[in-house]
Biopython code that builds the backbone (N, CA, C, O; Angstrom):
import numpy as np
from Bio.PDB.StructureBuilder import StructureBuilder

atoms = [
    (1, "MET", "N", (-10.641, 3.740, -20.609)),
    (1, "MET", "CA", (-9.193, 3.287, -20.062)),
    (1, "MET", "C", (-8.555, 3.525, -18.837)),
    (1, "MET", "O", (-8.424, 4.530, -18.138)),
    (2, "GLN", "N", (-8.177, 2.313, -18.744)),
    (2, "GLN", "CA", (-7.901, 2.373, -17.189)),
    (2, "GLN", "C", (-6.560, 2.871, -16.390)),
    (2, "GLN", "O", (-5.559, 3.104, -17.067)),
    (3, "LYS", "N", (-6.536, 2.956, -15.680)),
    (3, "LYS", "CA", (-5.448, 4.019, -15.395)),
    (3, "LYS", "C", (-4.298, 3.367, -14.306)),
    (3, "LYS", "O", (-4.559, 2.861, -13.214)),
    (4, "PRO", "N", (-2.983, 3.527, -14.914)),
    (4, "PRO", "CA", (-2.130, 2.962, -14.490)),
    (4, "PRO", "C", (-1.575, 2.934, -12.998)),
    (4, "PRO", "O", (-1.398, 3.951, -12.328)),
    (5, "GLU", "N", (-1.251, 1.258, -12.442)),
    (5, "GLU", "CA", (-1.254, 0.843, -11.086)),
    (5, "GLU", "C", (-0.571, 2.472, -10.121)),
    (5, "GLU", "O", (-0.967, 2.866, -9.024)),
    (6, "LYS", "N", (0.288, 2.976, -10.818)),
    (6, "LYS", "CA", (1.077, 4.255, -9.980)),
    (6, "LYS", "C", (0.702, 5.750, -10.558)),
    (6, "LYS", "O", (1.413, 6.750, -10.466)),
    (7, "ILE", "N", (-0.746, 5.641, -11.252)),
    (7, "ILE", "CA", (-1.084, 7.269, -10.941)),
    (7, "ILE", "C", (-1.722, 7.135, -9.904)),
    (7, "ILE", "O", (-1.425, 7.866, -8.958)),
    (8, "VAL", "N", (-2.896, 6.066, -9.750)),
    (8, "VAL", "CA", (-2.979, 5.819, -8.943)),
    (8, "VAL", "C", (-3.476, 5.837, -7.335)),
    (8, "VAL", "O", (-4.414, 5.892, -6.539)),
    (9, "GLU", "N", (-1.605, 5.715, -7.623)),
    (9, "GLU", "CA", (-1.723, 5.253, -6.705)),
    (9, "GLU", "C", (-1.650, 6.922, -5.753)),
    (9, "GLU", "O", (-2.224, 7.397, -4.772)),
    (10, "ARG", "N", (-0.461, 7.428, -6.857)),
    (10, "ARG", "CA", (0.378, 8.801, -6.375)),
    (10, "ARG", "C", (-0.869, 10.047, -6.196)),
    (10, "ARG", "O", (-0.481, 11.071, -5.635)),
    (11, "GLU", "N", (-2.129, 10.012, -6.579)),
    (11, "GLU", "CA", (-3.046, 10.460, -6.311)),
    (11, "GLU", "C", (-4.059, 10.107, -5.276)),
    (11, "GLU", "O", (-4.900, 10.926, -4.907)),
    (12, "ILE", "N", (-3.949, 8.242, -4.550)),
    (12, "ILE", "CA", (-3.802, 8.281, -3.055)),
    (12, "ILE", "C", (-3.445, 9.227, -2.064)),
    (12, "ILE", "O", (-4.138, 9.782, -1.211)),
    (13, "LEU", "N", (-1.721, 9.350, -2.443)),
    (13, "LEU", "CA", (-1.415, 10.082, -1.654)),
    (13, "LEU", "C", (-1.515, 11.146, -1.808)),
    (13, "LEU", "O", (-1.224, 11.630, -0.714)),
    (14, "ILE", "N", (-1.797, 12.091, -2.612)),
    (14, "ILE", "CA", (-2.296, 13.166, -2.714)),
    (14, "ILE", "C", (-3.092, 13.270, -2.126)),
    (14, "ILE", "O", (-3.165, 14.114, -1.233)),
    (15, "TYR", "N", (-3.708, 12.698, -2.326)),
    (15, "TYR", "CA", (-5.807, 12.818, -1.367)),
    (15, "TYR", "C", (-4.958, 12.534, -0.046)),
    (15, "TYR", "O", (-4.279, 13.466, 0.387)),
    (16, "LEU", "N", (-4.952, 11.505, 0.519)),
    (16, "LEU", "CA", (-4.416, 11.284, 2.253)),
    (16, "LEU", "C", (-3.981, 12.402, 2.802)),
    (16, "LEU", "O", (-4.331, 12.903, 3.871)),
    (17, "ASN", "N", (-2.694, 13.025, 1.527)),
    (17, "ASN", "CA", (-1.983, 13.703, 2.659)),
    (17, "ASN", "C", (-2.752, 15.217, 2.795)),
    (17, "ASN", "O", (-2.172, 15.953, 3.594)),
    (18, "ARG", "N", (-3.372, 15.522, 2.464)),
    (18, "ARG", "CA", (-4.177, 16.549, 2.077)),
    (18, "ARG", "C", (-5.573, 16.609, 3.580)),
    (18, "ARG", "O", (-5.959, 17.607, 4.189)),
    (19, "LEU", "N", (-5.834, 15.736, 3.685)),
    (19, "LEU", "CA", (-6.399, 14.895, 4.921)),
    (19, "LEU", "C", (-6.025, 15.978, 6.441)),
    (19, "LEU", "O", (-4.895, 16.431, 6.623)),
    (20, "GLU", "N", (-7.161, 16.237, 7.375)),
    (20, "GLU", "CA", (-6.192, 16.967, 8.364)),
    (20, "GLU", "C", (-6.049, 15.464, 9.472)),
    (20, "GLU", "O", (-6.862, 14.540, 9.428)),
    (21, "ASN", "N", (-4.563, 15.516, 10.631)),
    (21, "ASN", "CA", (-4.146, 14.786, 10.780)),
    (21, "ASN", "C", (-3.503, 13.406, 10.665)),
    (21, "ASN", "O", (-3.414, 12.472, 11.462)),
    (22, "SER", "N", (-2.973, 13.632, 9.079)),
    (22, "SER", "CA", (-2.689, 12.085, 8.550)),
    (22, "SER", "C", (-1.129, 13.240, 8.061)),
    (22, "SER", "O", (-0.885, 14.441, 7.942)),
    (23, "PHE", "N", (-0.184, 11.462, 7.867)),
    (23, "PHE", "CA", (1.148, 11.570, 7.198)),
    (23, "PHE", "C", (1.123, 9.762, 6.416)),
    (23, "PHE", "O", (1.220, 8.716, 7.057)),
    (24, "PHE", "N", (1.028, 9.845, 5.499)),
    (24, "PHE", "CA", (0.673, 9.067, 4.555)),
    (24, "PHE", "C", (2.141, 8.942, 3.875)),
    (24, "PHE", "O", (2.897, 9.895, 4.066)),
    (25, "TRP", "N", (2.622, 7.830, 3.082)),
    (25, "TRP", "CA", (3.863, 7.488, 2.473)),
    (25, "TRP", "C", (3.548, 6.279, 1.369)),
    (25, "TRP", "O", (2.731, 5.374, 1.200)),
    (26, "LYS", "N", (4.610, 6.795, 0.789)),
    (26, "LYS", "CA", (4.824, 5.662, -0.482)),
    (26, "LYS", "C", (5.925, 4.624, 0.472)),
    (26, "LYS", "O", (6.632, 5.154, 1.328)),
    (27, "ASN", "N", (5.981, 3.203, 0.242)),
    (27, "ASN", "CA", (6.406, 2.236, 0.866)),
    (27, "ASN", "C", (7.081, 1.682, -0.416)),
    (27, "ASN", "O", (6.474, 1.105, -1.317)),
    (28, "ASP", "N", (8.313, 1.912, -0.387)),
    (28, "ASP", "CA", (8.816, 1.217, -1.663)),
    (28, "ASP", "C", (9.423, -0.704, -1.773)),
    (28, "ASP", "O", (10.498, -1.016, -1.260)),
    (29, "THR", "N", (8.917, -1.305, -2.186)),
    (29, "THR", "CA", (9.700, -2.301, -1.769)),
    (29, "THR", "C", (9.692, -2.853, -2.984)),
    (29, "THR", "O", (8.828, -3.613, -3.422)),
    (30, "VAL", "N", (10.608, -2.491, -3.505)),
    (30, "VAL", "CA", (11.120, -3.074, -4.439)),
    (30, "VAL", "C", (12.589, -3.813, -4.470)),
    (30, "VAL", "O", (13.151, -3.273, -3.517)),
    (31, "GLY", "N", (13.098, -4.321, -4.779)),
    (31, "GLY", "CA", (14.104, -5.449, -4.742)),
    (31, "GLY", "C", (15.747, -4.978, -4.796)),
    (31, "GLY", "O", (16.072, -3.928, -5.352)),
    (32, "ILE", "N", (16.345, -5.524, -4.407)),
    (32, "ILE", "CA", (17.761, -4.340, -4.623)),
    (32, "ILE", "C", (18.312, -4.929, -5.754)),
    (32, "ILE", "O", (18.453, -6.144, -5.898)),
    (33, "PHE", "N", (18.659, -3.982, -6.643)),
    (33, "PHE", "CA", (18.940, -4.349, -8.461)),
    (33, "PHE", "C", (20.565, -4.769, -8.249)),
    (33, "PHE", "O", (21.363, -4.323, -7.425)),
    (34, "ASP", "N", (20.724, -5.607, -9.107)),
    (34, "ASP", "CA", (21.626, -6.681, -9.101)),
    (34, "ASP", "C", (21.928, -6.325, -10.299)),
    (34, "ASP", "O", (21.060, -6.433, -11.164)),
    (35, "ALA", "N", (23.619, -5.662, -10.737)),
    (35, "ALA", "CA", (23.484, -5.055, -12.476)),
    (35, "ALA", "C", (24.395, -6.537, -13.011)),
    (35, "ALA", "O", (24.559, -6.675, -14.224)),
    (36, "GLU", "N", (24.919, -7.526, -12.115)),
    (36, "GLU", "CA", (25.768, -8.922, -13.333)),
    (36, "GLU", "C", (24.156, -9.085, -13.972)),
    (36, "GLU", "O", (23.996, -8.925, -15.182)),
    (37, "LYS", "N", (23.073, -9.388, -13.148)),
    (37, "LYS", "CA", (21.765, -10.161, -13.811)),
    (37, "LYS", "C", (21.071, -9.954, -14.766)),
    (37, "LYS", "O", (20.363, -10.559, -15.572)),
    (38, "ASN", "N", (21.611, -8.374, -14.380)),
    (38, "ASN", "CA", (20.264, -7.430, -14.743)),
    (38, "ASN", "C", (18.856, -7.516, -14.554)),
    (38, "ASN", "O", (17.878, -7.654, -15.289)),
    (39, "ALA", "N", (19.124, -7.353, -12.982)),
    (39, "ALA", "CA", (17.594, -7.946, -12.670)),
    (39, "ALA", "C", (17.085, -7.503, -10.732)),
    (39, "ALA", "O", (17.815, -6.615, -10.294)),
    (40, "TYR", "N", (16.614, -7.727, -10.277)),
    (40, "TYR", "CA", (15.805, -6.951, -9.117)),
    (40, "TYR", "C", (16.371, -8.449, -8.281)),
    (40, "TYR", "O", (16.293, -9.436, -9.013)),
    (41, "ARG", "N", (16.883, -8.708, -6.954)),
    (41, "ARG", "CA", (17.208, -10.004, -6.474)),
    (41, "ARG", "C", (16.669, -9.213, -5.510)),
    (41, "ARG", "O", (16.463, -8.000, -5.528)),
    (42, "LYS", "N", (16.316, -10.592, -4.072)),
    (42, "LYS", "CA", (14.942, -9.783, -3.468)),
    (42, "LYS", "C", (16.148, -9.953, -1.878)),
    (42, "LYS", "O", (16.829, -10.935, -1.585)),
    (43, "SER", "N", (16.055, -8.829, -1.246)),
    (43, "SER", "CA", (17.169, -8.479, -0.186)),
    (43, "SER", "C", (17.351, -9.815, 0.941)),
    (43, "SER", "O", (16.592, -10.641, 1.447)),
    (44, "PRO", "N", (18.954, -9.470, 1.010)),
    (44, "PRO", "CA", (19.385, -10.923, 2.076)),
    (44, "PRO", "C", (18.853, -10.755, 3.611)),
    (44, "PRO", "O", (18.786, -11.665, 4.437)),
    (45, "ASN", "N", (18.443, -9.211, 3.833)),
    (45, "ASN", "CA", (17.968, -9.405, 5.169)),
    (45, "ASN", "C", (16.905, -10.627, 6.100)),
    (45, "ASN", "O", (15.794, -10.938, 5.671)),
    (46, "PRO", "N", (17.306, -11.028, 6.998)),
    (46, "PRO", "CA", (16.018, -12.044, 7.096)),
    (46, "PRO", "C", (15.134, -11.672, 7.735)),
    (46, "PRO", "O", (14.196, -12.452, 7.900)),
    (47, "PHE", "N", (15.063, -9.670, 8.651)),
    (47, "PHE", "CA", (13.736, -9.483, 8.853)),
    (47, "PHE", "C", (13.139, -8.277, 7.602)),
    (47, "PHE", "O", (12.290, -7.405, 7.787)),
    (48, "SER", "N", (13.780, -8.532, 6.524)),
    (48, "SER", "CA", (12.419, -8.084, 5.369)),
    (48, "SER", "C", (10.750, -9.089, 4.544)),
    (48, "SER", "O", (10.310, -10.099, 3.995)),
    (49, "ILE", "N", (10.494, -7.705, 5.102)),
    (49, "ILE", "CA", (8.956, -8.966, 4.283)),
    (49, "ILE", "C", (8.502, -9.145, 2.930)),
    (49, "ILE", "O", (7.687, -8.316, 2.524)),
    (50, "ARG", "N", (8.820, -9.945, 2.254)),
    (50, "ARG", "CA", (7.713, -9.309, 0.966)),
    (50, "ARG", "C", (6.382, -9.188, 1.424)),
    (50, "ARG", "O", (5.962, -9.568, 2.517)),
    (51, "GLY", "N", (5.622, -8.529, 0.351)),
    (51, "GLY", "CA", (4.209, -8.464, 0.269)),
    (51, "GLY", "C", (3.697, -6.852, 1.341)),
    (51, "GLY", "O", (2.532, -6.521, 1.560)),
    (52, "VAL", "N", (4.389, -6.442, 1.616)),
    (52, "VAL", "CA", (4.338, -4.691, 2.161)),
    (52, "VAL", "C", (3.512, -4.042, 1.523)),
    (52, "VAL", "O", (3.464, -3.669, 0.351)),
    (53, "SER", "N", (2.608, -3.891, 2.711)),
    (53, "SER", "CA", (1.529, -2.754, 1.472)),
    (53, "SER", "C", (2.326, -1.429, 0.622)),
    (53, "SER", "O", (3.392, -0.937, 0.995)),
    (54, "ASP", "N", (1.747, -1.103, -0.280)),
    (54, "ASP", "CA", (2.269, 0.230, -0.729)),
    (54, "ASP", "C", (2.352, 1.318, -0.470)),
    (54, "ASP", "O", (3.144, 2.070, -1.038)),
    (55, "ILE", "N", (1.381, 1.756, 0.658)),
    (55, "ILE", "CA", (1.155, 2.880, 1.265)),
    (55, "ILE", "C", (0.880, 2.739, 3.058)),
    (55, "ILE", "O", (-0.217, 2.573, 3.591)),
    (56, "ILE", "N", (1.766, 2.820, 3.518)),
    (56, "ILE", "CA", (1.316, 2.959, 5.164)),
    (56, "ILE", "C", (1.479, 4.972, 5.047)),
    (56, "ILE", "O", (2.111, 5.775, 4.361)),
    (57, "GLY", "N", (0.214, 5.028, 6.478)),
    (57, "GLY", "CA", (0.444, 6.072, 7.071)),
    (57, "GLY", "C", (-0.486, 6.087, 8.554)),
    (57, "GLY", "O", (-0.938, 5.114, 9.159)),
    (58, "ILE", "N", (-0.572, 7.262, 8.827)),
    (58, "ILE", "CA", (-0.966, 7.288, 10.984)),
    (58, "ILE", "C", (-2.637, 8.528, 9.730)),
    (58, "ILE", "O", (-2.614, 9.314, 8.784)),
    (59, "ARG", "N", (-3.526, 8.006, 10.481)),
    (59, "ARG", "CA", (-4.365, 9.297, 10.862)),
    (59, "ARG", "C", (-5.240, 9.171, 12.521)),
    (59, "ARG", "O", (-5.717, 8.090, 12.864)),
    (60, "ASN", "N", (-5.317, 10.098, 13.187)),
    (60, "ASN", "CA", (-5.547, 10.689, 13.606)),
    (60, "ASN", "C", (-5.191, 9.238, 14.891)),
    (60, "ASN", "O", (-5.984, 8.769, 15.707)),
    (61, "GLY", "N", (-4.336, 9.005, 14.745)),
    (61, "GLY", "CA", (-3.488, 7.416, 15.930)),
    (61, "GLY", "C", (-4.081, 6.704, 15.809)),
    (61, "GLY", "O", (-4.649, 6.242, 16.799)),
    (62, "GLN", "N", (-4.342, 6.122, 14.403)),
    (62, "GLN", "CA", (-4.149, 5.543, 13.412)),
    (62, "GLN", "C", (-3.071, 5.029, 12.588)),
    (62, "GLN", "O", (-2.218, 5.617, 11.924)),
    (63, "VAL", "N", (-3.375, 3.410, 12.843)),
    (63, "VAL", "CA", (-2.159, 2.866, 11.623)),
    (63, "VAL", "C", (-2.335, 2.448, 10.319)),
    (63, "VAL", "O", (-2.172, 1.251, 10.553)),
    (64, "PHE", "N", (-2.547, 2.489, 9.084)),
    (64, "PHE", "CA", (-3.356, 2.107, 7.797)),
    (64, "PHE", "C", (-1.787, 1.612, 6.817)),
    (64, "PHE", "O", (-0.638, 1.942, 6.522)),
    (65, "PHE", "N", (-2.908, 0.538, 6.644)),
    (65, "PHE", "CA", (-1.685, -0.449, 5.611)),
    (65, "PHE", "C", (-2.752, -0.530, 4.261)),
    (65, "PHE", "O", (-3.894, -0.958, 4.424)),
    (66, "ILE", "N", (-2.262, -0.072, 2.902)),
    (66, "ILE", "CA", (-2.932, 0.217, 1.790)),
    (66, "ILE", "C", (-2.693, -0.162, 0.877)),
    (66, "ILE", "O", (-2.387, 0.748, 0.107)),
    (67, "GLU", "N", (-2.645, -1.138, 0.433)),
    (67, "GLU", "CA", (-2.342, -1.773, -1.100)),
    (67, "GLU", "C", (-2.310, -1.537, -2.150)),
    (67, "GLU", "O", (-1.730, -2.480, -2.688)),
    (68, "VAL", "N", (-2.560, -0.880, -2.809)),
    (68, "VAL", "CA", (-3.604, -0.054, -4.543)),
    (68, "VAL", "C", (-2.849, -1.037, -5.511)),
    (68, "VAL", "O", (-1.635, -1.070, -5.712)),
    (69, "LYS", "N", (-3.845, -1.847, -6.080)),
    (69, "LYS", "CA", (-3.975, -1.474, -7.434)),
    (69, "LYS", "C", (-5.060, -1.242, -8.598)),
    (69, "LYS", "O", (-6.162, -0.718, -8.434)),
    (70, "SER", "N", (-4.491, -1.775, -9.903)),
    (70, "SER", "CA", (-5.461, -1.437, -10.686)),
    (70, "SER", "C", (-6.890, -1.619, -10.999)),
    (70, "SER", "O", (-7.418, -1.290, -9.937)),
    (71, "ALA", "N", (-7.256, -1.744, -11.313)),
    (71, "ALA", "CA", (-8.608, -2.047, -11.794)),
    (71, "ALA", "C", (-8.647, -3.660, -11.757)),
    (71, "ALA", "O", (-9.110, -4.204, -10.754)),
    (72, "ASN", "N", (-8.320, -4.184, -12.489)),
    (72, "ASN", "CA", (-7.507, -5.877, -12.566)),
    (72, "ASN", "C", (-7.037, -6.161, -12.004)),
    (72, "ASN", "O", (-7.230, -7.333, -11.681)),
    (73, "GLY", "N", (-6.040, -5.457, -11.375)),
    (73, "GLY", "CA", (-5.055, -6.017, -9.951)),
    (73, "GLY", "C", (-5.044, -7.152, -8.930)),
    (73, "GLY", "O", (-6.089, -7.169, -8.280)),
    (74, "ARG", "N", (-4.503, -7.743, -8.724)),
    (74, "ARG", "CA", (-4.770, -8.938, -8.381)),
    (74, "ARG", "C", (-3.571, -9.272, -7.201)),
    (74, "ARG", "O", (-2.371, -9.401, -7.446)),
    (75, "LEU", "N", (-4.138, -9.362, -6.028)),
    (75, "LEU", "CA", (-2.730, -9.238, -4.856)),
    (75, "LEU", "C", (-1.995, -10.692, -4.917)),
    (75, "LEU", "O", (-2.376, -11.849, -5.094)),
    (76, "SER", "N", (-1.257, -10.308, -4.777)),
    (76, "SER", "CA", (0.087, -11.259, -4.595)),
    (76, "SER", "C", (-0.301, -12.753, -3.512)),
    (76, "SER", "O", (-1.476, -13.046, -3.294)),
    (77, "LYS", "N", (1.078, -13.735, -2.808)),
    (77, "LYS", "CA", (0.148, -14.429, -1.918)),
    (77, "LYS", "C", (1.390, -13.709, -1.141)),
    (77, "LYS", "O", (1.685, -13.826, 0.048)),
    (78, "TYR", "N", (1.659, -13.385, -1.562)),
    (78, "TYR", "CA", (2.678, -12.852, 0.095)),
    (78, "TYR", "C", (1.908, -11.037, 0.213)),
    (78, "TYR", "O", (2.163, -10.497, 1.290)),
    (79, "GLN", "N", (1.142, -10.263, -0.681)),
    (79, "GLN", "CA", (0.582, -9.404, -0.299)),
    (79, "GLN", "C", (-0.738, -9.842, 0.827)),
    (79, "GLN", "O", (-0.951, -9.142, 1.817)),
    (80, "GLU", "N", (-1.654, -11.214, 0.487)),
    (80, "GLU", "CA", (-2.319, -11.655, 1.348)),
    (80, "GLU", "C", (-1.869, -11.091, 2.375)),
    (80, "GLU", "O", (-1.941, -9.930, 2.778)),
    (81, "HIS", "N", (-1.202, -12.383, 2.933)),
    (81, "HIS", "CA", (-0.786, -12.463, 3.399)),
    (81, "HIS", "C", (0.051, -11.432, 4.877)),
    (81, "HIS", "O", (0.208, -11.641, 6.080)),
    (82, "PHE", "N", (0.362, -10.443, 4.036)),
    (82, "PHE", "CA", (0.463, -9.383, 5.196)),
    (82, "PHE", "C", (-0.983, -8.585, 4.936)),
    (82, "PHE", "O", (-0.971, -7.555, 5.611)),
    (83, "LEU", "N", (-1.488, -8.641, 4.629)),
    (83, "LEU", "CA", (-3.023, -7.884, 4.855)),
    (83, "LEU", "C", (-3.966, -9.319, 5.744)),
    (83, "LEU", "O", (-5.055, -8.979, 6.205)),
    (84, "THR", "N", (-3.686, -10.323, 5.885)),
    (84, "THR", "CA", (-4.111, -11.002, 6.317)),
    (84, "THR", "C", (-3.460, -10.799, 7.985)),
    (84, "THR", "O", (-4.203, -10.373, 8.869)),
    (85, "LYS", "N", (-2.304, -11.085, 8.211)),
    (85, "LYS", "CA", (-2.016, -10.973, 9.693)),
    (85, "LYS", "C", (-1.983, -9.492, 10.054)),
    (85, "LYS", "O", (-2.158, -9.100, 11.208)),
    (86, "ILE", "N", (-1.745, -8.663, 8.989)),
    (86, "ILE", "CA", (-2.207, -6.525, 10.183)),
    (86, "ILE", "C", (-3.755, -7.212, 10.465)),
    (86, "ILE", "O", (-3.766, -7.754, 11.570)),
    (87, "LYS", "N", (-4.419, -7.269, 10.098)),
    (87, "LYS", "CA", (-5.827, -7.229, 9.885)),
    (87, "LYS", "C", (-6.004, -8.163, 11.204)),
    (87, "LYS", "O", (-6.783, -7.642, 12.003)),
    (88, "GLU", "N", (-5.410, -9.569, 11.689)),
    (88, "GLU", "CA", (-5.378, -10.117, 12.604)),
    (88, "GLU", "C", (-5.332, -9.863, 13.746)),
    (88, "GLU", "O", (-5.923, -10.240, 14.758)),
    (89, "LEU", "N", (-4.191, -8.843, 13.391)),
    (89, "LEU", "CA", (-3.274, -8.151, 14.695)),
    (89, "LEU", "C", (-4.162, -6.433, 15.334)),
    (89, "LEU", "O", (-3.641, -5.636, 16.114)),
    (90, "GLY", "N", (-5.200, -6.333, 14.858)),
    (90, "GLY", "CA", (-6.261, -5.292, 14.700)),
    (90, "GLY", "C", (-5.707, -4.000, 14.166)),
    (90, "GLY", "O", (-5.569, -2.912, 14.726)),
    (91, "GLY", "N", (-5.445, -4.363, 13.029)),
    (91, "GLY", "CA", (-4.712, -3.405, 11.836)),
    (91, "GLY", "C", (-5.608, -3.151, 11.214)),
    (91, "GLY", "O", (-6.426, -4.020, 10.912)),
    (92, "ASN", "N", (-5.779, -1.341, 10.673)),
    (92, "ASN", "CA", (-6.194, -1.467, 9.613)),
    (92, "ASN", "C", (-6.182, -1.517, 7.670)),
    (92, "ASN", "O", (-6.165, -0.613, 6.835)),
    (93, "VAL", "N", (-6.191, -2.207, 7.617)),
    (93, "VAL", "CA", (-5.941, -2.278, 5.918)),
    (93, "VAL", "C", (-6.756, -2.048, 4.933)),
    (93, "VAL", "O", (-7.960, -2.053, 5.190)),
    (94, "LEU", "N", (-6.235, -1.748, 3.342)),
    (94, "LEU", "CA", (-7.581, -1.430, 2.698)),
    (94, "LEU", "C", (-7.323, -2.063, 1.216)),
    (94, "LEU", "O", (-6.313, -1.431, 0.906)),
    (95, "VAL", "N", (-7.541, -2.724, 0.355)),
    (95, "VAL", "CA", (-7.155, -2.991, -1.220)),
    (95, "VAL", "C", (-7.367, -1.798, -1.806)),
    (95, "VAL", "O", (-8.432, -1.520, -1.255)),
    (96, "ALA", "N", (-7.114, -0.773, -2.607)),
    (96, "ALA", "CA", (-7.046, 0.651, -3.331)),
    (96, "ALA", "C", (-7.400, 0.661, -4.624)),
    (96, "ALA", "O", (-6.377, 0.617, -5.307)),
    (97, "ARG", "N", (-8.658, 0.710, -5.474)),
    (97, "ARG", "CA", (-8.283, 0.433, -7.044)),
    (97, "ARG", "C", (-8.178, 1.682, -7.138)),
    (97, "ARG", "O", (-7.190, 1.949, -7.822)),
    (98, "SER", "N", (-9.037, 3.135, -6.573)),
    (98, "SER", "CA", (-9.296, 4.382, -7.189)),
    (98, "SER", "C", (-9.192, 5.527, -5.001)),
    (98, "SER", "O", (-9.122, 5.071, -3.860)),
    (99, "VAL", "N", (-9.231, 6.664, -5.424)),
    (99, "VAL", "CA", (-9.531, 7.176, -4.833)),
    (99, "VAL", "C", (-11.054, 7.459, -3.961)),
    (99, "VAL", "O", (-11.461, 7.973, -2.919)),
    (100, "ASP", "N", (-11.589, 6.680, -5.272)),
    (100, "ASP", "CA", (-13.051, 6.830, -4.387)),
    (100, "ASP", "C", (-12.896, 5.950, -3.119)),
    (100, "ASP", "O", (-13.310, 6.375, -2.041)),
    (101, "ASP", "N", (-12.212, 4.535, -3.241)),
    (101, "ASP", "CA", (-11.961, 3.534, -2.640)),
    (101, "ASP", "C", (-11.685, 4.672, -0.922)),
    (101, "ASP", "O", (-12.625, 4.833, -0.143)),
    (102, "ILE", "N", (-10.531, 5.186, -0.709)),
    (102, "ILE", "CA", (-10.651, 5.970, 0.261)),
    (102, "ILE", "C", (-11.451, 7.005, 0.661)),
    (102, "ILE", "O", (-11.382, 7.186, 1.877)),
    (103, "LYS", "N", (-12.148, 7.714, 0.111)),
    (103, "LYS", "CA", (-12.963, 8.494, 0.757)),
    (103, "LYS", "C", (-13.694, 6.760, 1.766)),
    (103, "LYS", "O", (-13.212, 6.323, 2.811)),
    (104, "LYS", "N", (-14.780, 6.209, 1.072)),
    (104, "LYS", "CA", (-15.362, 5.871, 1.594)),
    (104, "LYS", "C", (-14.934, 5.115, 3.195)),
    (104, "LYS", "O", (-15.746, 4.906, 4.097)),
    (105, "LEU", "N", (-13.481, 4.800, 3.235)),
    (105, "LEU", "CA", (-13.047, 3.891, 4.622)),
    (105, "LEU", "C", (-13.137, 5.288, 5.137)),
    (105, "LEU", "O", (-13.901, 5.360, 6.099)),
    (106, "PHE", "N", (-12.555, 6.492, 4.770)),
    (106, "PHE", "CA", (-12.384, 7.812, 5.842)),
    (106, "PHE", "C", (-13.469, 8.498, 6.278)),
    (106, "PHE", "O", (-13.523, 9.105, 7.348)),
    (107, "ASN", "N", (-14.965, 8.354, 4.886)),
    (107, "ASN", "CA", (-15.529, 8.685, 5.562)),
    (107, "ASN", "C", (-17.069, 8.096, 6.084)),
    (107, "ASN", "O", (-18.185, 8.610, 6.016)),
    (108, "LYS", "N", (-16.623, 6.846, 6.605)),
    (108, "LYS", "CA", (-17.349, 5.833, 7.323)),
    (108, "LYS", "C", (-17.218, 6.701, 8.949)),
    (108, "LYS", "O", (-16.104, 7.019, 9.365)),
    (109, "GLY", "N", (-18.378, 6.984, 9.682)),
    (109, "GLY", "CA", (-18.706, 7.359, 10.602)),
    (109, "GLY", "C", (-17.979, 9.027, 10.894)),
    (109, "GLY", "O", (-17.591, 9.570, 11.929)),
    (110, "GLU", "N", (-18.025, 9.459, 9.526)),
    (110, "GLU", "CA", (-17.124, 10.862, 10.202)),
    (110, "GLU", "C", (-18.682, 12.077, 10.126)),
    (110, "GLU", "O", (-18.575, 13.243, 10.506)),
]
sb = StructureBuilder()
sb.init_structure("model")
sb.init_model(0)
sb.init_chain("A")
sb.init_seg("    ")
for serial, (resi, resn, name, xyz) in enumerate(atoms, 1):
    if name == "N":
        sb.init_residue(resn, " ", resi, " ")
    sb.init_atom(name, np.array(xyz, "f"), 0.0, 1.0, " ", f" {name:<3s}", serial, name[0])
structure = sb.get_structure()
């Protein structure tokens, strides 16, 4: 049985924040709850960006954007666009499906 995305995300955050010289956090991207419509709606802020990664953080002076997905999870078009833009600008991006994906990223060159 595959782990739910939220469990994987929590495991990744615990691991990341145990690393030396690291500070990572959950980037809450849920919209604003509209009680009248009983649904979430997009922020009216024109500078709000859709598809921003689940986890953002810094390690050894480098900023990382990590999108967490379950074993079968797929990126939305907004997530794909965001990760592509960050990568084009020289940022560090990763789609992680487990703590092992994070370990592979940080064990390269260490």
